[in-house]
N, C-alpha and C positions, 0 to 999 in steps of 0.2 A: 224741303220735306216733301217726299211723295205722296199726294192723297190716292188713297186707295177705296174704292167702292166696295163694301163687302155686303152683298145681297144675302139675306138670311143671316146676317151678323150677330142676331142676338139669339140664335140657337145654338146646340150643344157644341158642335165643332166650330161654328162661325165666331162664337164668343171666346174660344181659346185661341182661335187663330188673330183675332183683333188684339189680344194680349201679346202674343209673339210679334204680331205687327209693330206696336209700339214699342216693345223691347228692341226691336231692330232697325229703329229710327224711321218707320212709316208713320203716316196719320190716316188711321181707318175712319171710313164714313159708313156708318152702319145703316143699311136699307131694310127695313123689315116691317112686316104687317102683324107680328105678334100671333101668328095663328098656332104655333105650338111652341111659344117662347113667352117670356116674360120682361117687361120694361125694367124691372129692377136689376136685370142683369149688368145695366149701365153702371149703376151704383157698385156694382160689385168688381168690375173691370177697373173703375176708377180707383177703389181701393187698392187694388193689387199694383195698378201701374202709376198713380199719382197723376194720372191724366184721363180726361172723360171723353170718349170718343163723341163725334157730332152723330146725331140720330135724324134719320129720315124716317117718318112712319108712312107707309104706303105699300101698295101691292106691287111685285114685280111685272105684272101684266100692265101697269097703268103707264102709258107712253108719257103723258104730260108730266107726270110727277118725275120720271125718269130724266126727261128732257131739263126740268127745272134743277134738279140734282146736279146733273153734270154741269150746267151752267153756274149754278151757286158756288159749287165746291172745287171747281178746276179738276176735276177728275182727271188721274193719268193713267190708272191701270184698275181692272175690276176682279174680284174674286167672287164666283158666282155660286153660292150654297142654296138659295132660296128653291125649295122643291118640298113636295109632299114626299114621304120616304118610307111608308109602312107598306110591307109586301101584302099582308092580307087585307088591308084596306083597300089597296089599289084593285083588288080583283072585285070589290063591291062597288066601288065609285069609279070606275076607269076614266070616264069623261073628265071628272074633276083633274084626275092625275094628268092627262094628257093637255087639258087647258092651263095648268100651272106649269108643269115641267117642259112641256114644249112651247106651248104659247108664251110663258114668261121668258123663256130662253131667246125665242125668236124676236120679243119686243125688246129686250135688252140689247141684242146684236143691233137692232134697227136704231136704237138711241145711241148706241157707241158710235155707229157708222157716222150718224148725224153730228156726234160732238168731235168727231176725228180722232176716238179712242180707239187703239188697235191691241192693247194687250188684255189678254184674259186667261185667267186660271179657271178651269171648270172642274167643278165636284162631280165626279163620275163614280163607279162602282164595280168591285169585282163580280157584282150580278150579269155584267155583260159578257162573262166567259160562260154562262148557262152551267151546265153540268160538265166539267173539265174531265177528259180523260185521264189524265195524270197529274202528278203534284211533283214539284212545284209549278206553280201557274207562271207562265210567262207571257209577255206582252204579244207576242208573236201567236199565241195560242187562237183557234177558231172562235168568233163570237157569236152568241146567240142569247136569247132571253127565255126564261121559263114563268115570267110573270109580267103583269102590267107595269109595275115599277121598273123592273130590269128593261123592259122595251122603252120607256121613256128615257133612261139613260142611254141606251144603246143607240136610239134615234138622235138624242143630243149629240153624242160623239160624231154620228154621221153628218149631221148638220155642219158641225164645226170643221170637219174635214174636207166638206165640199168647199166651205167658205175659205179654208186655208189654200185651197188648190186653184180657187178662181180668184182670190185676192191675196197675193203672196207676201204683202208687207203686213198682214197680221202676225201677231206674236201670241201662241196659243199653247196652254198647257193642259192637257187632259189627265187628270190623276184618278187612278182606279184604287179606291180603298179596300181593305179587307174588314176588319171589325174592329171599330173604334170602341175602346172602352178606358176608364180611368176618368180623373178631374184633375183640376189644377192642383198643386201640392199644398196651396194655401187653404184648400178646402172651401174657397169662396165660390168658386164656380164649378159645376160638373153636369151631368145629364139628368134633366128633371122634366120627362115627358108628362104631357097631360093625360091622365088615366092610367090603366094598366100598361106598363113597358111592354114594349115589343121586341126588344133586345135582351139577350140573356145576362147581361152584366148588371144593367139597373135593377132587373128581376130580382136577380140573387141578393142584392144589396137591400131590397124590401124586405125580402124573406128574413135575412140577417136581422134587421131593425123590428120585425114584427109587424111590419105593414102587411105583408101578405104571408098566406100559411105556408106554402110549400114550392119548390120547382118541379116542374114537369121536365124529365129528361125523356126526349123523344127518340126511343130505339136504343137499345144496349146491345144490339147483336150486328153491328156492322164490323167488317173486317180491320178493326184498328185494336191498339194493344189491350183497350179495357172495354172495348165494345160500343163506347159511345162516340158520337161525331167529334171530328177534330177540325178546329178552325184557326185562322191567324188572327190572334187578337193584338192591336197596337194601341199603345198608349195615346190619348188623345192629344197630349202635348208634342209627342214626336210628328203626328200626323199634321198638326198646326205648324210645326216647324218645317214640314214638307213643302208647304205652301208658300213660306218665306223663300225656301231654296227655288221653287218652282217660279216664283215672281222673279227672282234675281237671274234665273236660268234665261227665261225668255226676254229679259231686258239685254242680254249679250247678244241674242241673234233672232232676227224673224223667222218664221216657220211654224211647224206643228210638232209638239213632243208629246208622248204619251207614256206614262210610267205608272208601275205599280207602287201603292205605298202599303208596304206590309214588314213584318219582322222576319219572314223566311222561317219561321218556327211555328209548328202547330201544337195547339193545346187540345185536349180531350174536354167534354163537358164536366166528367168527374173530375178532372186536373183543375179545372178552373173553379169547381164548388170548394175542394179540398183548399186550394190556396186562398179562397177568400173566407174558409173558416179559420185558418191561421192568421189572417190580417185582422179580422174582426173577434177573434174569441168567442164566435157564436157557433151553434151547431146549425148547419143548414137543412132543414127536412127535404126531402125530394122523393118523387115517385117515378116509376117507369111508365112511359105512355107508348103507344105505338108510333112508328115512324111516320113524319109528315111526308106527304107525295113531294116529290122535287129535291127532297134533302140528299145531299152526296155524304159519302163516309167521310172524306176529308178534303179539305182545300186550304192551301196556304201559298203565300207568294213566292216568286223568285225576285227579290228586291235589288238584284243586280246592277240594272239599268238605272235605277234612279241613283245609286250611288255612284255609277260611271259619269252620266250626264250631270247630274246634281251637286255631286258631293255629300248626297244625304244619307244617311243610315240610322234606323231605330235605336235609340239608346237606352231605353226603358224596358224592364221585363214584366212578367205577369206579377211580381210580389208588389212592385210600385203601382201597377194599375189597381190592384185590391186594396193596398193601403190608403192611396189618395182617394178611391171611391168611397172608402168607409169613411174616412175623415170627412169627406162632403157629405154623405149620408147623415151622419150624425150632427153635423153642423146645421144641415138643412131640416132635420127632424126636432132641433132644439137641444140634444144632448151635448155635452162638453166634446171639444174635438180632440 
């Protein structure tokens, strides 16, 4: 059985990917410092899968801890999620973001090289496209970044590109996510950020459950069908399964691949709110706020390359994302699922 180190494996996307790994016959080793996650996710993964992943509690910048982990668990591949990820926060504490997102990636690569492990799936982001001039967004589009978080992801991609060019025996997949949403269908794991959510999906869920008062829609005068911003929301389990496809894809041949993980369809903020009202049976209050600097009217992926290279395609729609999020939200808040 292939042992896969999952840095940040207790986080939102990481935990769902660990479930997908177990279901695909891999053995995940979670490596996490619980900065924005909780240790009880191990219990939930075990409840879903019937098997408890190995846990190493440590920081991705801790080279000694990484070296011990590679030696103790015979790691054969790595999926690298561990990072700080809030756009707004990244502007306030940029040095922390560079330290974790760039420093952590470099330390991980050094530990992988020392251990002779050359297979890496890297968690990137559609933020590396900056403000795309058109949609759908393809992998060949120019790259830029409008915030510190985006710059750390773009720098991480550049580091891996240089590494693959210098050492062609590496097997690397860079996965550019669009907007993860949803939860595992069991309702046992989902997105549970510390404090007020930065992402729209969990914010709407907390409004529906009464934990927050209302959603702010930032701009209703965009050139879109209903005036609100349009984004590509992808179910977190589709995203998790994309990592399995990438792991299998890089096992087949050395080199560097870069693919979008999205649905290829955009939903407006109003559409998402309406879909969540239908799933939850709750009215969701909202207010119109001014546009935010840097926001674009619409952004959604062209996922064709991922399907061609990996045989992967998103299978779940907005209804499943809202239904599963609501099941998770109710279970999390103590209500019946």
